[in-house]
C-alpha positions in Angstrom: -28.1 15.9 -17.2 -26.7 11.9 -17.7 -28.4 9.7 -16.1 -25.1 8.2 -14.1 -24.0 11.7 -13.2 -22.7 12.2 -9.9 -24.0 14.9 -8.4 -22.0 17.6 -6.5 -21.8 16.9 -3.2 -22.7 13.0 -3.2 -20.4 11.2 -0.8 -17.8 8.2 -2.3 -17.5 5.0 -1.2 -14.8 2.4 -1.9 -12.8 -0.1 -0.1 -9.2 0.2 0.2 -6.8 -2.3 -2.0 -4.5 -3.2 0.8 -6.8 -3.0 4.1 -9.8 -3.9 3.1 -11.5 -1.1 4.9 -14.0 0.6 3.8 -13.6 4.1 2.7 -16.5 7.4 2.6 -15.4 10.9 0.6 -17.8 13.4 2.1 -18.4 17.2 2.2 -19.4 19.2 5.5 -20.5 22.0 4.5 -20.2 23.6 8.6 -18.3 23.0 11.1 -19.1 20.0 13.0 -18.0 18.0 16.2 -14.6 19.7 15.9 -13.9 19.8 12.4 -11.8 22.6 11.0 -14.2 24.0 8.4 -16.0 23.2 4.8 -14.5 21.2 2.7 -14.3 17.1 1.9 -13.6 14.5 4.1 -12.2 10.8 4.6 -12.6 8.2 7.2 -12.7 4.5 6.7 -14.9 2.1 8.6 -14.3 -1.8 9.2 -18.1 -3.8 8.6 -19.9 -3.9 11.4 -18.1 -0.9 12.7 -18.5 3.0 13.1 -16.1 5.1 11.1 -12.7 6.2 12.6 -13.2 9.4 14.0 -12.0 12.4 13.5 -12.3 12.6 9.7 -9.3 13.3 7.9 -9.8 16.9 5.9 -10.9 19.5 4.7 -9.4 19.2 0.8 -10.5 21.3 -1.6 -12.0 19.0 -3.8 -13.5 15.3 -3.5 -10.7 13.8 -5.7 -7.9 15.1 -3.4 -9.4 14.0 -0.4 -9.9 10.0 -2.1 -5.7 10.4 -3.4 -5.2 11.2 0.4 -7.5 8.4 1.5 -5.8 6.1 -0.9 -2.3 6.6 0.2 -2.7 7.6 4.1 -5.7 4.7 4.9 -3.5 2.1 5.1 -1.7 4.0 7.9 -3.9 5.3 10.0 -6.4 2.6 10.1 -7.1 1.8 13.6 -8.3 -1.1 15.7 -12.2 -0.7 14.6 -14.7 1.0 17.5 -17.6 -1.5 18.2 -21.1 -0.4 17.5 -22.9 -0.2 21.0 -26.1 -2.1 21.0 -29.1 0.3 21.6 
């Protein structure tokens, strides 16, 4: 295995070129908190804030989720939800 090969279900992070929001693409293999089944999901997050909920998906591949995030994140980024102090 090559030293820089990406693991199968490893999350992917990027910055949206128009909004500056962080995009996270991740795999969820179980239904959790209202998600509609296993697959690849994405959500956005502004620095210092929690991710937007619920995530978008599921998608069959990480690439399809990533492409959808680039196409849809500029229209789906809502005002960020601040983190609560502990």
